[in-house]
C-alpha angles and dihedrals in degrees: 000000000000119000120221137173115270113222113241093235091054091050091049092050091049092052092048099043105030119082089217091050093050090048091051091047092053091047093051091048091051091051092049093048092047091048091050093049093047091048093050092048091050092048092049092048091048091048092052091046091051091049090054091048092050094047091049090049092050091048091051092049092048090052092050092049091049092050091050091048092052091049092051097048115118113189090339095308134100099201114054122180088257092054092045089054091053099048093047095053121112110258093241092053091044092053092046092052092046094050093045092050095244088120126040116229091226093054091049092047093050091048091056093041089055093047091047091051091052093046092046092061088067105030105026094220101142118082094182142342117237103236094196089065090087093057091045091053092050092049091054089065089071093060113101114243093245091056098048115122126236092261095041111167096349114145110226128190120221130212109244094242092071118089116248113180112256096013133100119253102197106153083213096302121128092213090072096051112117094020103106121192115265094210139017117263115256091253094050090049090049089055090052090049087056087053095251119143117230100208110169145014118233134214130266138182114265110284086354092262098127143076091225127065117239138113137165094249102054102013131224126334117213131211110261091222096049118015091202091064136067124254089219129246168337091339088036098131090054094050093044094049094046090045089053092050095248093119132024098200134013143170127236140153135249142183104144102021103303092138100026099050098050090043089055094043094048100040099244136119118264126188122199113188120207114284112276095013093111120047108241106187113144110046137101110253133198138175106297095016091111130168133318 
């Protein structure tokens, strides 16, 4: 039997006039309506589930920040004169005093933790504090002075897209909540090998495809110099925290301005090496996330 094209008008007439055609049309419509309803139900259930996940995540983070704040209080205050003196030091002087033993890594870490907590209340730049940082800072004290690395004892903030073992790397997406990294990213491990102390994770725009800094998981980050404005993105949490004095050095990523724009908006210095110069394995990427 030869096959030939059926004109559209003929097919329409057959569906309208033939009992079999009308029956098929009703069946197809029923399938489409059922599929639409099932899809909407699934989307609503998924949306409610994601909202619960995000709220649980925010509650857990708020509790951890509160616990850290209570531990750091000295006579009812987070920032003592000694801590203020530490966080306002030039980075070269700070590193010299850490390596020489004049400053203790734990004291420096707690000074920046305290400052970051205070800044975070206004700008919401910190996604999470790395609780193991305290143990790392104490362990550094056992390293002989002649073996201390170039970043010995320096607290460093980390953009949330980089893997830190035991911590979520969500890039602002609910689907990645509760899926902590199994290993540190290569760059984070390199910082540890230089005896630096990664101490917190900083906020990003969702999927990192934005020049602002907001996502449904962690909320909006504000500019430290004007809380009504954005610090830029996608490394906005880094720029905002450094601009507020809550970190002295941080790592981010950039392909289309994700370091340079927030650095400009927040009044800090940003450095973007040539693409591929630094090995980036171990971070969650997205369109626009780019290189270091």
